[in-house]
C-alpha positions as CSV (number, residue, x, y, z in Angstrom):
1,M,3.7,-7.2,10.0
2,G,4.5,-10.8,9.7
3,A,4.6,-13.2,12.6
4,T,7.2,-15.4,11.1
5,D,10.5,-13.6,11.0
6,G,11.6,-13.8,14.6
7,R,10.8,-10.2,15.5
8,W,7.1,-10.1,16.5
9,P,6.0,-13.7,16.9
10,K,5.6,-13.6,20.7
11,T,3.1,-10.8,20.4
12,V,0.9,-12.6,17.9
13,E,1.1,-15.9,19.8
14,T,0.1,-14.3,23.1
15,A,-2.4,-11.9,21.7
16,H,-5.3,-13.8,23.1
17,A,-4.0,-14.2,26.7
18,G,-6.9,-13.7,29.0
19,G,-9.4,-14.0,26.1
20,G,-9.7,-17.8,26.0
21,Q,-8.6,-18.0,22.4
22,D,-6.1,-20.2,20.6
23,P,-2.6,-18.7,21.4
24,A,-1.3,-19.9,18.0
25,S,-3.8,-17.7,16.1
26,A,-2.2,-15.1,14.0
27,A,-3.2,-12.5,11.3
28,V,-2.5,-13.6,7.8
29,G,-2.9,-11.5,4.6
30,S,-3.4,-7.8,4.2
31,A,-6.2,-5.7,5.7
32,G,-7.6,-5.1,2.3
33,G,-7.6,-8.8,1.3
34,G,-9.3,-10.4,4.3
35,V,-7.7,-11.7,7.4
36,R,-8.0,-15.3,8.6
37,L,-6.8,-17.0,11.7
38,G,-4.5,-19.9,12.1
39,R,-0.8,-20.5,11.4
40,P,-0.1,-20.1,7.7
41,P,1.8,-22.7,5.7
42,L,5.6,-22.5,5.7
43,T,5.8,-21.2,2.1
44,E,3.4,-18.4,2.9
45,R,5.3,-17.5,6.1
46,R,8.5,-17.4,4.2
47,K,7.0,-15.1,1.6
48,A,5.6,-12.9,4.3
49,A,9.1,-12.7,6.0
50,T,10.6,-11.8,2.6
51,R,8.1,-9.0,2.0
52,L,8.9,-7.6,5.4
53,D,12.6,-7.7,4.8
54,I,12.0,-5.9,1.5
55,A,9.9,-3.3,3.3
56,R,12.5,-2.7,6.0
57,E,15.3,-2.2,3.5
58,A,13.2,0.0,1.3
59,V,12.3,2.3,4.3
60,R,16.0,2.4,5.3
61,L,17.0,3.5,1.8
62,F,14.1,5.9,1.4
63,A,15.0,7.6,4.8
64,D,18.6,7.8,3.8
65,R,18.3,9.2,0.3
66,G,14.7,9.7,-0.6
67,V,12.3,7.7,-2.8
68,A,13.3,9.3,-6.1
69,A,17.0,8.6,-5.6
70,T,16.5,5.0,-4.6
71,T,16.3,2.4,-7.3
72,A,14.5,-0.9,-7.3
73,E,17.8,-2.6,-7.9
74,E,19.2,-1.1,-4.7
75,I,16.2,-2.3,-2.7
76,A,16.6,-5.8,-4.1
77,A,20.3,-5.9,-3.4
78,A,19.8,-4.7,0.2
79,A,17.1,-7.4,0.7
80,G,19.4,-10.1,-0.7
81,I,17.2,-10.9,-3.7
82,S,17.3,-10.2,-7.4
83,Q,15.5,-7.4,-9.0
84,R,13.4,-9.9,-10.9
85,T,12.4,-11.5,-7.6
86,L,11.5,-8.1,-6.2
87,W,8.9,-7.6,-8.9
88,R,7.3,-10.8,-7.9
89,Y,6.5,-9.3,-4.6
90,T,5.6,-5.8,-5.5
91,S,4.6,-3.7,-8.6
92,S,6.4,-0.5,-7.6
93,K,9.2,0.6,-5.2
94,E,6.7,2.6,-3.1
95,L,4.5,-0.4,-2.6
96,C,7.5,-2.3,-1.2
97,V,6.7,-0.7,2.2
98,R,3.1,-1.8,2.3
99,P,3.7,-4.9,4.5
100,L,5.2,-2.8,7.2
101,L,2.0,-0.8,7.3
102,T,-0.5,-3.6,7.0
103,Y,0.8,-5.8,9.8
104,A,-0.7,-3.9,12.8
105,L,-4.0,-3.5,11.0
106,D,-4.1,-7.2,10.2
107,F,-3.3,-8.0,13.8
108,V,-6.0,-5.8,15.1
109,T,-8.5,-7.2,12.7
110,A,-7.7,-10.8,13.7
111,L,-7.9,-9.9,17.3
112,M,-11.3,-8.3,16.9
113,R,-12.6,-11.2,15.0
114,S,-11.8,-13.6,17.8
115,W,-12.6,-11.3,20.7
116,P,-15.2,-12.7,23.2
117,R,-18.6,-11.3,22.3
118,D,-19.4,-10.6,25.9
119,R,-16.6,-8.1,26.1
120,P,-16.4,-4.7,24.5
121,L,-14.7,-4.7,21.1
122,V,-12.6,-1.7,22.0
123,E,-10.8,-3.9,24.6
124,A,-9.4,-5.9,21.7
125,V,-7.3,-2.9,20.8
126,V,-6.7,-1.1,24.1
127,G,-7.8,-3.5,26.9
128,N,-4.5,-5.2,26.9
129,P,-1.8,-2.9,25.5
130,S,0.9,-5.5,26.0
131,S,-0.8,-7.7,23.4
132,L,-0.4,-5.2,20.7
133,P,2.4,-5.6,18.1
134,V,4.1,-2.4,19.3
135,T,5.8,-4.5,22.0
136,S,8.2,-5.7,19.3
137,P,11.9,-5.0,19.3
138,D,12.8,-1.5,18.4
139,T,13.9,-2.4,14.9
140,D,10.4,-2.5,13.4
141,A,9.1,0.2,15.6
142,E,11.8,2.5,14.3
143,A,11.2,1.4,10.7
144,L,7.5,2.2,11.1
145,R,8.2,5.6,12.6
146,D,10.6,6.4,9.8
147,L,8.1,5.4,7.2
148,V,5.2,7.4,8.7
149,L,7.5,10.4,8.9
150,L,8.4,9.9,5.3
151,T,4.7,10.0,4.3
152,R,4.7,13.7,5.1
153,T,7.2,14.6,2.4
154,E,6.9,11.7,-0.1
155,P,3.6,11.7,-2.0
156,G,4.0,8.2,-3.2
157,L,4.4,6.8,0.3
158,R,1.6,8.9,1.6
159,A,-0.6,7.4,-1.1
160,V,0.3,3.9,0.1
161,W,-0.3,4.9,3.8
162,L,-3.8,6.2,3.0
163,Q,-4.6,3.3,0.7
164,V,-3.8,0.8,3.4
165,H,-6.2,2.5,5.8
166,H,-8.8,2.8,3.0
167,D,-8.6,-0.9,2.4
168,A,-8.9,-1.7,6.1
169,E,-12.1,0.2,6.6
170,P,-14.6,-2.2,5.0
171,V,-12.8,-5.1,6.8
172,F,-13.4,-3.3,10.2
173,A,-17.0,-2.7,9.1
174,E,-17.5,-6.4,8.4
175,V,-16.1,-7.3,11.9
176,I,-18.3,-4.8,13.6
177,A,-21.4,-5.9,11.6
178,E,-20.8,-9.5,12.6
179,R,-21.0,-8.5,16.2
180,T,-23.9,-6.1,16.0
181,G,-26.3,-7.8,13.7
182,Y,-26.0,-5.2,11.0
183,G,-25.0,-5.7,7.4
184,P,-21.4,-4.6,6.5
185,D,-22.8,-2.0,4.2
186,D,-25.1,-0.5,6.7
187,L,-24.5,3.0,8.0
188,E,-23.8,2.1,11.7
189,P,-20.9,-0.4,11.1
190,R,-19.4,1.8,8.4
191,V,-19.4,4.9,10.5
192,R,-17.9,3.0,13.5
193,A,-15.3,1.5,11.3
194,T,-14.4,4.9,9.9
195,V,-14.0,6.2,13.5
196,L,-11.8,3.3,14.5
197,N,-9.7,3.5,11.4
198,G,-9.2,7.2,11.7
199,A,-8.3,7.0,15.3
200,L,-5.7,4.3,14.6
201,R,-4.2,6.3,11.7
202,V,-4.0,9.6,13.6
203,A,-2.6,7.9,16.7
204,V,0.3,6.3,14.7
205,E,1.0,9.6,13.0
206,Q,0.9,11.5,16.3
207,W,3.2,8.9,17.9
208,A,5.7,9.0,15.0
209,R,6.0,12.8,15.3
210,S,6.3,12.8,19.1
211,A,9.3,13.4,21.3
212,D,9.0,9.9,22.7
213,P,8.5,7.4,19.8
214,Q,9.0,4.3,21.9
215,P,6.9,1.2,21.2
216,S,5.2,1.4,24.6
217,S,4.1,5.0,23.9
218,L,2.3,4.0,20.7
219,S,0.0,1.7,22.8
220,R,-0.8,4.7,25.0
221,T,-1.4,7.0,22.1
222,I,-3.7,4.5,20.5
223,A,-5.6,4.1,23.7
224,R,-6.0,7.9,24.1
225,A,-7.1,8.3,20.5
226,L,-9.8,5.6,20.9
227,D,-10.9,7.2,24.2
228,I,-11.4,10.5,22.4
229,A,-13.2,8.8,19.6
230,Q,-15.7,7.2,22.0
231,T,-16.6,10.5,23.5
232,G,-17.9,11.7,20.1
233,L,-18.3,15.3,19.0
234,P,-18.3,18.0,21.6
235,G,-21.7,19.4,22.6
């Protein structure tokens, strides 16, 4: 999610505490479109904030009445924009929710890219749980949970959820390849990226369906999922 709307900025700005990196570094763009570090221009930050507002309102309406019964006009009105403006940000009402899903993946990607090479890459995700964007106020955590739960019954949202992770996989592979000397299309970084991606996806789904869907419990669930992934297949 965006780091410009007053909800998660502290997380992004302190992500590199203890890592010796620029504390103003932040994730910009979607996991499928490449992530770069550095504070984005004001116009870009405003657009990111608008996309997130749209995503939150869309999820709220979808959870209340379902995707089919929610119109683009209602989403636009809830976000305080015109329907014409809404279509400048998204091509379908289901895709309105995408920024809510891509933020954490963008954040993890940016963190991995800047992680010290003398420290295990897995620490970028689980070594400092307080640096993850799940320490945000409950508003976005609740929206994420509602959205992930909706993917179980709403095929359109499920498709967006899976597409987001599909798009993230080659980005993860590129980061891993940069640190290991392989090419991004080589088998080793691709397999490792798939394992990381799958662990993150399943962890979020498990957290959303749990009896304790608090932001802090998501960090623990992600850590546990990656620990399982590192052990590999049973003998």
